[in-house]
Every structure is written in C-alpha cells, then in structure tokens.
VMD Tcl script that draws the C-alpha trace (Angstrom):
set ca {
  {5.07 44.38 27.12}
  {3.14 42.04 25.04}
  {4.48 40.28 21.88}
  {2.13 42.53 19.82}
  {3.29 45.65 21.40}
  {7.03 44.48 21.06}
  {6.36 43.82 17.41}
  {4.96 47.28 16.68}
  {7.65 48.92 18.97}
  {10.15 47.28 16.64}
  {8.59 48.55 13.50}
  {8.18 51.90 15.20}
  {12.00 52.02 15.83}
  {12.82 51.24 12.36}
  {10.76 54.09 11.07}
  {12.26 56.43 13.66}
  {15.07 57.33 11.23}
  {12.74 58.63 8.68}
  {10.15 60.02 11.04}
  {10.10 63.54 9.60}
  {10.70 62.90 5.96}
  {8.35 64.45 3.44}
  {6.41 66.52 5.87}
  {8.21 69.92 5.72}
  {8.52 72.35 2.88}
  {12.15 72.00 2.75}
  {15.30 70.49 4.28}
  {16.10 73.77 5.76}
  {12.87 74.01 7.60}
  {13.22 70.55 9.11}
  {16.81 71.33 10.12}
  {15.47 74.67 11.88}
  {13.09 72.72 13.90}
  {15.74 70.22 15.08}
  {18.06 73.00 15.77}
  {15.73 74.88 18.29}
  {17.53 74.92 21.60}
  {14.55 73.27 23.57}
  {14.46 70.58 20.95}
  {18.16 69.85 21.11}
  {17.89 69.81 24.93}
  {14.98 67.18 24.73}
  {17.05 64.98 22.47}
  {19.97 65.15 24.79}
  {17.87 64.22 27.72}
  {16.45 61.14 25.93}
  {20.14 59.99 25.21}
  {20.66 60.48 29.14}
  {17.32 58.64 29.78}
  {15.79 61.52 31.48}
  {12.42 61.01 29.85}
  {10.45 63.32 32.02}
  {12.99 66.13 31.56}
  {12.78 65.37 27.83}
  {9.03 65.79 27.81}
  {9.35 69.27 29.37}
  {11.93 70.44 26.96}
  {9.88 69.23 24.00}
  {6.86 70.97 25.32}
  {8.80 74.28 25.75}
  {9.78 73.73 22.09}
  {6.12 73.74 21.24}
  {5.55 76.95 22.99}
  {8.21 78.49 20.88}
  {7.05 76.90 17.59}
  {3.44 75.23 17.96}
  {3.85 73.87 14.40}
  {6.86 71.94 15.16}
  {6.05 68.49 13.74}
  {9.47 67.29 15.10}
  {8.58 68.12 18.73}
  {5.07 66.61 18.38}
  {6.59 63.36 17.18}
  {9.11 63.12 20.11}
  {6.39 63.84 22.51}
  {4.01 61.18 21.05}
  {6.80 58.66 21.17}
  {7.76 59.59 24.89}
  {4.18 59.57 26.15}
  {3.74 56.21 24.35}
  {6.66 54.31 25.23}
  {8.21 56.03 28.28}
  {5.58 57.83 30.21}
  {2.60 55.55 29.94}
  {0.17 58.28 29.10}
  {-1.71 56.90 25.95}
  {-4.10 59.94 25.86}
  {-1.22 62.38 25.56}
  {0.47 60.08 23.10}
  {-2.66 60.03 20.82}
  {-3.03 63.95 20.95}
  {0.64 64.34 19.84}
  {0.65 61.66 17.25}
  {-2.44 63.17 15.72}
  {-0.79 66.71 15.62}
  {2.23 65.17 13.93}
  {0.06 63.48 11.19}
  {-1.96 66.73 10.83}
  {1.28 68.66 10.22}
  {2.93 65.67 8.22}
  {0.10 64.17 6.07}
  {2.61 62.67 3.65}
  {5.14 61.48 6.18}
  {6.80 58.12 5.26}
  {5.82 56.53 8.59}
  {2.12 57.49 8.57}
  {0.80 54.00 8.75}
  {3.12 53.07 11.67}
  {1.99 56.13 13.60}
  {-1.83 55.26 12.86}
  {-1.07 51.72 14.32}
  {0.36 53.28 17.48}
  {-2.63 55.58 17.84}
  {-4.89 52.45 17.55}
  {-2.74 50.65 20.23}
  {-2.99 53.64 22.56}
  {-6.80 53.64 22.18}
  {-6.78 50.00 23.00}
  {-4.77 50.72 26.15}
  {-7.24 53.40 27.20}
  {-10.11 50.73 26.73}
  {-8.40 47.99 28.57}
  {-9.52 49.16 32.07}
  {-13.04 48.16 31.23}
  {-12.17 44.76 29.87}
  {-13.24 42.00 30.44}
  {-16.73 43.26 31.05}
  {-18.38 41.57 34.21}
  {-22.15 41.38 34.83}
  {-24.51 43.46 32.57}
  {-25.27 46.33 35.09}
  {-21.68 46.57 35.81}
  {-20.74 46.59 32.13}
  {-23.22 49.24 31.28}
  {-21.83 51.40 34.15}
  {-18.35 50.95 32.77}
  {-19.32 51.79 29.23}
  {-21.01 54.92 30.48}
  {-17.65 55.95 32.44}
  {-15.71 55.24 29.28}
  {-17.88 57.37 27.02}
  {-17.49 60.13 29.60}
  {-13.70 59.67 29.70}
  {-13.57 59.76 25.87}
  {-15.56 63.05 25.82}
  {-13.07 64.53 28.28}
  {-10.20 63.45 26.26}
  {-11.89 64.85 23.04}
  {-12.50 68.20 24.93}
  {-8.82 68.05 25.99}
  {-7.68 67.58 22.45}
  {-9.96 70.40 21.14}
  {-8.57 72.75 23.76}
  {-5.00 72.10 22.60}
  {-5.82 72.47 19.08}
  {-7.66 75.86 19.75}
  {-4.49 76.87 21.82}
  {-1.86 75.99 19.04}
  {-4.12 77.63 16.44}
  {-4.43 80.76 18.38}
  {-0.81 81.07 19.11}
  {0.13 80.61 15.42}
  {-2.39 83.20 14.42}
  {-0.89 85.72 16.99}
  {2.54 84.88 15.76}
  {1.65 85.69 12.24}
  {-0.13 88.96 13.08}
  {2.60 90.15 15.46}
  {6.01 88.61 14.60}
  {7.72 90.76 17.06}
  {5.34 89.92 19.94}
  {6.53 87.89 22.99}
  {6.67 84.16 22.73}
  {3.54 82.19 23.19}
  {2.71 81.56 26.92}
  {1.18 78.39 28.50}
  {-2.53 78.18 27.97}
  {-3.20 77.99 31.76}
  {-3.09 81.23 33.81}
  {0.38 82.26 34.67}
  {1.30 81.74 38.11}
  {4.59 83.09 40.09}
  {7.43 80.54 40.10}
  {9.07 80.19 43.54}
  {12.77 79.06 43.67}
  {12.91 76.30 46.19}
  {16.72 76.96 46.66}
  {16.39 80.69 47.64}
  {14.49 82.80 49.99}
  {14.28 86.55 50.75}
  {17.45 86.29 52.88}
  {19.44 84.62 50.19}
  {20.33 81.10 49.04}
  {19.56 78.17 51.24}
  {20.60 74.48 50.65}
  {18.16 72.12 48.98}
  {16.56 69.51 51.14}
  {15.31 66.14 50.17}
  {11.54 65.63 49.75}
  {11.00 63.80 52.95}
  {12.50 66.51 55.05}
  {10.12 69.19 53.92}
  {7.33 69.79 56.41}
  {3.78 69.29 55.15}
  {2.03 72.66 54.36}
  {-1.73 73.34 54.53}
  {-3.78 71.97 51.51}
  {-5.47 74.77 49.72}
  {-7.20 72.67 47.19}
  {-7.02 69.89 44.61}
  {-6.01 69.52 41.03}
  {-7.24 66.81 38.50}
  {-4.57 65.67 36.14}
  {-5.25 66.46 32.48}
  {-3.68 64.94 29.34}
  {-0.06 66.16 28.84}
  {0.41 67.49 32.21}
  {3.62 66.61 34.29}
  {4.25 67.03 38.01}
  {6.77 69.77 37.38}
  {4.23 71.67 35.18}
  {1.46 71.36 37.78}
  {3.78 72.63 40.56}
  {4.82 75.52 38.29}
  {1.17 76.39 37.67}
  {0.38 76.78 41.33}
  {3.50 78.67 42.17}
  {4.89 75.76 44.48}
  {8.06 73.67 44.21}
  {7.95 70.01 42.91}
  {9.09 68.83 46.47}
  {6.19 70.69 48.07}
  {3.82 69.05 45.69}
  {5.19 65.50 46.40}
  {5.20 66.24 50.19}
  {1.50 67.07 49.93}
  {0.92 63.79 47.92}
  {2.69 60.90 49.81}
  {3.33 57.92 47.49}
  {2.93 59.91 44.27}
  {5.12 58.82 41.40}
  {5.40 61.63 38.94}
  {6.24 59.43 36.00}
  {3.08 57.24 36.69}
  {0.56 60.00 36.98}
  {-2.63 59.39 34.92}
  {-5.50 61.30 33.44}
  {-8.06 62.14 36.02}
  {-5.79 61.70 39.10}
  {-6.62 63.94 41.96}
  {-3.52 65.72 43.56}
  {-3.53 67.85 46.74}
  {-2.26 71.33 46.15}
  {-0.37 72.91 49.24}
  {-0.05 76.42 50.15}
  {2.85 78.17 48.33}
}
mol new
graphics top color blue
foreach p $ca { graphics top sphere $p radius 0.5 }
foreach p [lrange $ca 0 end-1] q [lrange $ca 1 end] { graphics top cylinder $p $q radius 0.2 }
display resetview
C-alpha cells in the first residue's frame, strides 16, 4: 500500500466510528439496521478476519433490506480494503452516499471512490506507444461502460425490490437478481450424510460452460448460482484464488 493510500486509510478509519451518523431518520432506524441478523453476523466475521464470509453476510442483509446504508458502507469498505475489488467498492460507496447524503464522512467516502477509480485505471498506465495507448484507452472505455451497466442493473434491482416491498409488505423476502438455481449440499447425498473432502481430492467434472465474473460476485455466490459446490468450482478452475477474483475473469463451470 502506497503512502497516499495509507494516509487515506488512516483518515478512513478515524471516520469509521461516525460512518452512519446523520443519514437515517432516527437513531431507532439506525439501530434496527445494525441489529438485522445478517448484519450482526457480518460484523462478527470481520472481527474474526473472515472477510469473504463478511461480504456474503452483508449481501444477504441487503437482500432483506435493500436500503440498508449500514450494509452498503460495510461492503464498500470490505471490497476497497480487504477484497481488492474497486469496482464493487465504488458501487456500494455510491449507494451509501445516495442513502446518506448528509453523512459526516461524505468527503472521506468521495476520496475513497476517486482512489478506487484510479486503481481501475492503473492497468493502462504508463501508456506505451501511440497505437498501443489508443487500444488500451478503447479497452478502458469499454470496461467503464460495462461497470456502468452493472451499476445501473444493481440500482434497478434495489429499486424494484423496494417497490415490491412497499406494495406487498407480507410478500416473501427479495430474491437474488439472477435466476434461482438449486443448491446442492456437498456434505449429503441421496443415501445420507457423507464426510467432506478436501478440494484436491474431488475428481474433476465435465465442463458445461463458462462464467464471466461481474462486480460484487464471490466464488460462493457463483457456485450457488449454478447449483454446484464451492469445491467443485475450485476443482474446475485450478489455481483460482476466491479472494483475488477480478471483474471480467472467466471461470469454468462444471456439471452439477
């Protein structure tokens, strides 16, 4: 981490204690967000340094309450400082500022957003020869458009879930924006429980297709989407490090 990033991280940590001040209608509403079971689980996983598990818990908290500014803030911080996913960090920081326009740490969050944008652009700097520079600029423009499309998709999703929640308060909780897939339990079979096995002992399965990693996705969520176990996904992608996945990475999807 460079000196500049360390400086801003120090400032960021100072503001962490007042991250949610002034952005909710009442102290009671703020307390309710922080008492939501998935949010509490996410905070406990941060304390245990299980950052990927914390990401999953806060994402589930957003499925329960898409307007949880507290969950957006925690996800922005995790993707920024722990998961190295600047695109996802930008999205959640922006959602936090949208929900908390008068938050006391607004300027710090804006600085972190700019830092994440610079990190996204770092891959094309320094620019080589003119033809190569033009090609890289074109690629960056395309990537930025993809990121914007991803942000718009999430905005539309959260808006639709909130509308549905207001119109039908007794309806089932919001579901994931992707098509639901059956979840297979890696520790059971039709005959009953079986012991878990390490990843390297699982035989490789036929590859049915590929998946392009999008902003905010984790290995666990991708495996769940296709109805496979995390171990099966890792076995089909040797060398894959779940915490170092990046937007645009291509993953092999094995048969379930």
